[in-house]
C-alpha positions in Angstrom: 0.0 0.0 0.0 1.0 3.6 -0.4 1.2 4.1 3.4 3.5 1.1 3.7 5.9 2.5 1.1 5.8 5.9 2.7 6.7 4.3 6.1 9.7 2.7 4.3 10.9 6.1 3.1 9.4 6.5 -0.4 8.1 10.0 -0.8 4.3 10.2 -0.7 3.8 11.6 -4.2 6.0 8.9 -5.7 4.4 6.1 -3.8 0.9 7.2 -4.7 1.8 7.6 -8.4 2.9 3.9 -8.7 0.5 1.3 -10.1 -0.3 -1.6 -7.7 2.1 -3.9 -9.6 4.9 -1.3 -9.3 4.2 -0.9 -5.5 4.5 -4.7 -5.2 7.8 -4.6 -7.1 9.2 -1.9 -4.7 8.0 -3.9 -1.7 9.7 -7.0 -3.2 13.0 -5.1 -3.5 12.6 -3.7 0.0 12.0 -7.2 1.4 15.1 -8.5 -0.4 17.1 -5.6 1.2 17.8 -4.1 -2.2 19.2 -7.3 -3.7 16.7 -7.7 -6.5 16.3 -7.3 -10.2 13.4 -5.5 -11.8 12.8 -7.2 -15.1 9.4 -6.1 -16.3 8.5 -5.7 -20.0 9.4 -2.4 -21.8 7.1 0.5 -21.0 5.9 -0.8 -17.6 7.8 1.7 -15.5 11.0 0.0 -14.3 12.8 3.3 -13.9 10.2 4.8 -11.6 10.2 1.5 -9.6 13.9 1.6 -9.3 13.8 5.2 -8.1 11.2 4.3 -5.5 13.2 1.3 -4.5 16.3 3.5 -4.2 14.4 5.9 -2.0 13.8 3.1 0.5 17.6 2.9 1.0 18.3 6.7 1.0 20.1 6.4 4.3 22.7 4.3 2.5 23.4 6.7 -0.3 25.4 8.0 -2.2 23.9 6.3 -5.1 25.5 5.2 -8.4 23.5 4.5 -11.5 25.3 3.1 -14.5 23.4 3.3 -17.8 24.0 3.1 -21.6 24.8 6.6 -23.0 21.4 6.7 -24.8 19.6 6.4 -21.4 21.6 8.9 -19.3 19.4 11.9 -19.9 16.3 9.8 -19.3 17.6 8.9 -15.8 18.4 12.6 -15.1 14.9 13.6 -16.2 13.2 10.8 -14.1 15.3 11.7 -10.9 14.3 15.3 -11.3 10.6 14.4 -11.9 10.3 12.1 -8.9 12.8 13.4 -6.4 13.8 16.9 -7.6 13.5 20.0 -5.6 11.0 21.5 -8.0 9.1 18.3 -8.5 5.3 18.9 -8.7 4.8 15.3 -7.7 6.3 15.6 -4.2 6.1 19.3 -3.5 2.5 20.4 -3.6 1.7 24.1 -4.3 1.8 26.3 -1.2 -1.6 27.5 0.0 -2.1 30.8 1.7 -3.9 29.4 4.7 -1.3 27.9 7.0 -3.8 25.4 8.5 -4.8 24.0 5.1 -1.2 23.9 4.1 -0.2 21.5 6.9 -3.1 19.2 6.3 -2.7 19.0 2.5 1.1 18.4 2.6 1.9 14.7 2.2 3.8 12.9 4.9 7.6 13.0 4.2 7.5 16.0 1.8 10.2 17.8 3.8 12.4 14.7 3.5 11.6 14.6 -0.2 13.2 17.9 -0.8 16.4 16.6 0.8 16.6 13.3 -1.2 17.9 14.7 -4.5 21.0 16.4 -3.3 23.8 17.0 -5.8 26.3 14.9 -3.9 24.0 11.9 -3.4 23.2 10.5 -6.8 25.7 10.0 -9.6 24.6 8.9 -13.1 27.3 7.8 -15.4 26.8 6.9 -19.0 29.0 4.4 -21.0 30.6 7.4 -22.8 32.2 8.4 -19.4 30.2 11.6 -19.2 28.8 12.4 -15.8 25.1 13.5 -16.0 24.3 13.9 -12.3 25.2 15.8 -10.2 25.0 18.9 -12.3 24.7 22.6 -11.6 20.8 22.6 -11.8 20.4 20.0 -9.0 
């Protein structure tokens, strides 16, 4: 469930965006203490499952992602979408009423802002070019 993933450290917005089979995949990786392979068919969201799985183990970061050169910018884009400081998924718009702001803010959103830190995630492509961290993160 979404609440179970959030209790494991997955940001609320990310956990609630996952389909049920993706949440099951993240739970599987968590139960195996990160020693698992996500091998779904193309187009089923392995990248977002991997990012959610990585978030479970954020206390053990820094994180290294090795990818083919053709996929390196995709990884950067996905990390920024799901864990980025300006992510609309995990950082809801601020409301003027302080009381409604605290009730509408998902659990763990303050932690979410700290997850994608420039020294925590390193994405390297096969062409030896470093994608993350970069100046915009």
